[in-house]
C-alpha positions as CSV (number, residue, x, y, z in Angstrom):
1,M,-49.8,26.0,-34.1
2,K,-46.9,27.4,-36.2
3,Q,-44.0,25.0,-36.6
4,K,-40.7,26.0,-35.2
5,H,-37.5,26.0,-37.2
6,I,-34.0,26.3,-35.6
7,A,-31.2,27.2,-38.0
8,I,-27.6,26.3,-37.0
9,D,-25.0,27.6,-39.4
10,G,-21.2,27.7,-39.0
11,D,-17.8,26.8,-40.2
12,S,-17.0,23.3,-41.3
13,A,-16.4,21.0,-38.3
14,S,-17.5,23.7,-35.9
15,G,-19.7,21.2,-34.1
16,K,-23.0,21.9,-36.0
17,T,-24.0,18.3,-36.7
18,T,-23.3,16.9,-33.3
19,I,-24.9,19.8,-31.5
20,G,-27.8,20.0,-33.9
21,R,-28.5,16.3,-33.5
22,I,-28.5,16.4,-29.7
23,L,-30.7,19.5,-29.7
24,A,-33.2,17.9,-32.0
25,E,-33.4,14.8,-29.9
26,R,-34.0,16.8,-26.7
27,L,-36.6,18.9,-28.3
28,N,-38.2,16.0,-30.2
29,F,-37.6,17.9,-33.4
30,T,-36.6,16.5,-36.8
31,F,-32.9,16.8,-37.5
32,I,-31.7,17.7,-41.0
33,D,-28.1,18.0,-41.9
34,S,-28.1,20.0,-45.2
35,G,-24.5,19.1,-45.8
36,L,-25.6,15.5,-46.5
37,F,-27.8,16.7,-49.4
38,Y,-24.8,18.5,-51.0
39,R,-22.7,15.3,-50.4
40,A,-25.4,13.2,-52.1
41,A,-25.4,15.5,-55.1
42,T,-21.6,15.2,-55.2
43,Y,-21.9,11.4,-55.0
44,I,-24.3,11.4,-58.0
45,I,-21.7,13.3,-60.0
46,L,-18.9,10.9,-59.0
47,K,-21.0,7.8,-59.5
48,N,-21.7,8.9,-63.1
49,G,-18.1,9.7,-63.7
50,I,-18.7,13.3,-64.8
51,E,-16.6,15.1,-62.2
52,K,-14.6,16.8,-64.9
53,E,-17.7,17.7,-67.0
54,K,-19.1,20.6,-65.0
55,D,-21.6,21.5,-67.7
56,K,-23.5,18.2,-67.1
57,W,-23.8,18.5,-63.3
58,V,-27.0,20.5,-63.0
59,K,-29.0,18.4,-65.5
60,L,-27.9,15.1,-63.9
61,I,-28.6,16.2,-60.3
62,A,-32.0,17.6,-61.2
63,A,-32.9,14.2,-62.7
64,N,-32.5,12.6,-59.3
65,K,-34.5,12.9,-56.1
66,I,-32.6,13.3,-52.8
67,L,-34.6,12.3,-49.8
68,L,-34.1,12.1,-46.0
69,K,-36.0,9.1,-44.6
70,D,-35.6,7.8,-41.0
71,G,-32.4,9.8,-40.6
72,S,-30.8,8.3,-43.7
73,I,-30.1,9.8,-47.2
74,Y,-31.7,8.2,-50.2
75,I,-31.0,8.9,-53.8
76,N,-34.3,8.0,-55.5
77,E,-35.0,4.6,-53.7
78,E,-31.3,3.8,-52.9
79,K,-30.1,4.3,-49.4
80,I,-26.6,5.9,-49.3
81,E,-24.4,5.1,-46.3
82,E,-22.8,8.0,-44.5
83,E,-19.4,6.4,-44.9
84,I,-19.8,6.8,-48.7
85,L,-21.0,10.4,-48.3
86,H,-18.0,11.2,-46.2
87,S,-15.4,9.5,-48.4
88,S,-12.3,11.5,-49.4
89,D,-13.5,11.6,-53.1
90,V,-16.7,13.3,-52.0
91,D,-14.8,15.6,-49.6
92,N,-12.6,16.8,-52.4
93,L,-15.5,17.7,-54.7
94,V,-18.3,18.8,-52.5
95,S,-17.2,22.5,-52.2
96,P,-16.9,23.0,-56.0
97,V,-20.3,21.4,-56.4
98,S,-21.9,23.6,-53.7
99,T,-20.7,26.7,-55.5
100,V,-22.9,26.1,-58.6
101,P,-25.9,28.4,-58.2
102,E,-28.4,26.1,-59.9
103,I,-27.4,23.2,-57.6
104,R,-27.8,25.4,-54.5
105,N,-31.2,26.4,-55.7
106,F,-32.2,22.8,-56.2
107,I,-30.9,21.7,-52.8
108,T,-32.5,24.8,-51.1
109,L,-35.9,23.9,-52.5
110,T,-35.4,20.2,-51.4
111,L,-34.5,21.3,-47.9
112,Q,-37.5,23.6,-47.6
113,E,-39.8,20.8,-48.7
114,H,-38.3,18.6,-46.0
115,A,-38.8,21.3,-43.3
116,N,-42.4,22.1,-44.3
117,N,-45.0,21.5,-41.6
118,K,-42.4,20.1,-39.2
119,N,-40.5,21.2,-36.1
120,V,-36.9,21.1,-37.4
121,V,-33.3,21.7,-36.4
122,M,-31.4,22.2,-39.6
123,T,-27.6,22.6,-39.9
124,G,-25.6,24.1,-42.7
125,R,-23.9,27.1,-44.1
126,D,-26.8,29.3,-45.3
127,I,-29.8,28.0,-43.3
128,G,-30.4,31.2,-41.4
129,T,-29.6,33.5,-44.3
130,V,-31.3,31.6,-47.2
131,V,-33.0,28.2,-46.5
132,L,-35.0,29.1,-43.4
133,K,-34.8,32.9,-43.2
134,G,-37.8,33.0,-41.0
135,A,-36.5,30.5,-38.4
136,F,-37.6,30.9,-34.8
137,L,-34.0,30.8,-33.7
138,K,-30.7,31.2,-35.6
139,I,-27.3,30.1,-34.3
140,Y,-23.9,30.5,-35.8
141,L,-21.0,28.3,-34.6
142,T,-17.4,29.0,-35.1
143,A,-14.1,27.7,-33.7
144,N,-10.3,27.8,-34.3
145,V,-9.4,26.0,-37.5
146,E,-6.9,23.7,-35.8
147,I,-9.5,22.7,-33.3
148,R,-12.0,22.1,-36.0
149,A,-9.5,19.9,-38.0
150,G,-8.8,17.9,-34.8
151,R,-12.5,17.2,-34.4
152,R,-13.0,16.2,-38.0
153,F,-9.9,14.0,-38.0
154,K,-11.2,12.2,-34.8
155,E,-14.6,11.8,-36.4
156,L,-13.2,10.3,-39.6
157,I,-10.8,7.9,-37.8
158,E,-13.7,6.7,-35.6
159,K,-15.7,5.9,-38.8
160,G,-12.7,3.9,-40.1
161,I,-11.8,6.4,-42.8
162,K,-8.0,6.6,-43.2
163,V,-6.8,10.2,-43.5
164,S,-4.0,12.3,-42.1
165,F,-4.5,15.3,-39.8
166,E,-2.6,17.5,-42.3
167,D,-4.9,16.6,-45.2
168,V,-8.0,17.3,-43.0
169,L,-6.6,20.7,-42.0
170,E,-5.7,21.7,-45.6
171,N,-9.2,20.6,-46.7
172,L,-10.9,22.7,-44.1
173,K,-8.9,25.8,-45.0
174,K,-9.8,25.3,-48.6
175,R,-13.5,24.8,-47.8
176,D,-13.5,27.9,-45.6
177,T,-12.1,30.0,-48.5
178,I,-14.6,28.6,-51.0
179,D,-17.6,28.8,-48.7
180,S,-17.0,32.4,-47.7
181,S,-16.2,33.7,-51.2
182,R,-18.7,31.9,-53.4
183,E,-21.1,34.1,-55.4
184,K,-24.3,32.3,-54.5
185,S,-25.2,32.2,-50.8
186,P,-21.7,32.7,-49.3
187,L,-21.1,31.6,-45.7
188,A,-22.2,34.5,-43.5
189,V,-23.7,35.2,-40.1
190,A,-27.4,36.1,-40.2
191,N,-28.0,39.6,-38.7
192,D,-30.4,38.0,-36.1
193,A,-28.2,35.0,-35.3
194,F,-26.6,34.2,-31.9
195,L,-22.8,33.7,-32.3
196,I,-21.2,30.9,-30.3
197,N,-17.4,30.2,-30.3
198,T,-17.1,26.5,-29.6
199,T,-13.3,26.4,-29.3
200,E,-13.2,26.0,-25.6
201,L,-16.7,24.8,-24.9
202,S,-17.9,21.2,-24.4
203,E,-20.9,19.9,-26.3
204,E,-23.1,20.2,-23.1
205,E,-22.0,23.8,-22.6
206,N,-23.0,24.6,-26.1
207,I,-26.4,22.9,-25.7
208,E,-27.0,24.8,-22.5
209,K,-26.3,28.1,-24.2
210,I,-28.7,27.3,-27.0
211,F,-31.5,26.4,-24.6
212,L,-31.0,29.7,-22.9
213,F,-31.5,31.4,-26.2
214,I,-34.6,29.3,-26.9
215,K,-36.1,30.3,-23.5
216,G,-35.3,34.0,-24.3
217,K,-36.9,33.8,-27.7
218,E,-40.0,32.1,-26.2
219,Y,-40.3,34.7,-23.4
220,A,-40.1,37.5,-26.0
221,L,-43.0,36.1,-28.1
């Protein structure tokens, strides 16, 4: 039986990760947050102190193996806590890192390997357009930027990360600009994706919508 892949793309803090994780749990699928792989690559750069030496990024990242095991990210054999991957230093560098074509190619191949022969819900910014172009179902989530900033701010505070709402909002606006204008795999809605505006919807309402799309796709097969 062919494995099913569900691709969920969208703006930063649009609810992708939360919705994707819940959906994967209910379907008993593997959940993969592609953003954590880019954050891991960024962490590698920061850990080696070469954030200002862009010409060394690709070679360094290619020399490491980024893995998802039991829901956690590992760099080689070292488990990296999510608090580290969501630190302000990583936040500030992850978009520039993700614009490098060779790094995107490396991460794309890594993600495809992780999705091979599995039922997967994968979230990101180019999953339906690049990583899993043949996905069974493609979803694109969007929301008002102030609403998204509020969600991200709440999430960071709950994790014990000190940050101001203004800084979160500014960071999201910058990431939106970078993600939508980068040369390699810009943020875009796949032609065959279902678009959901999550601004005024609860998590459960979003999940219900997606299950309706799943039923519709299965009926059409």
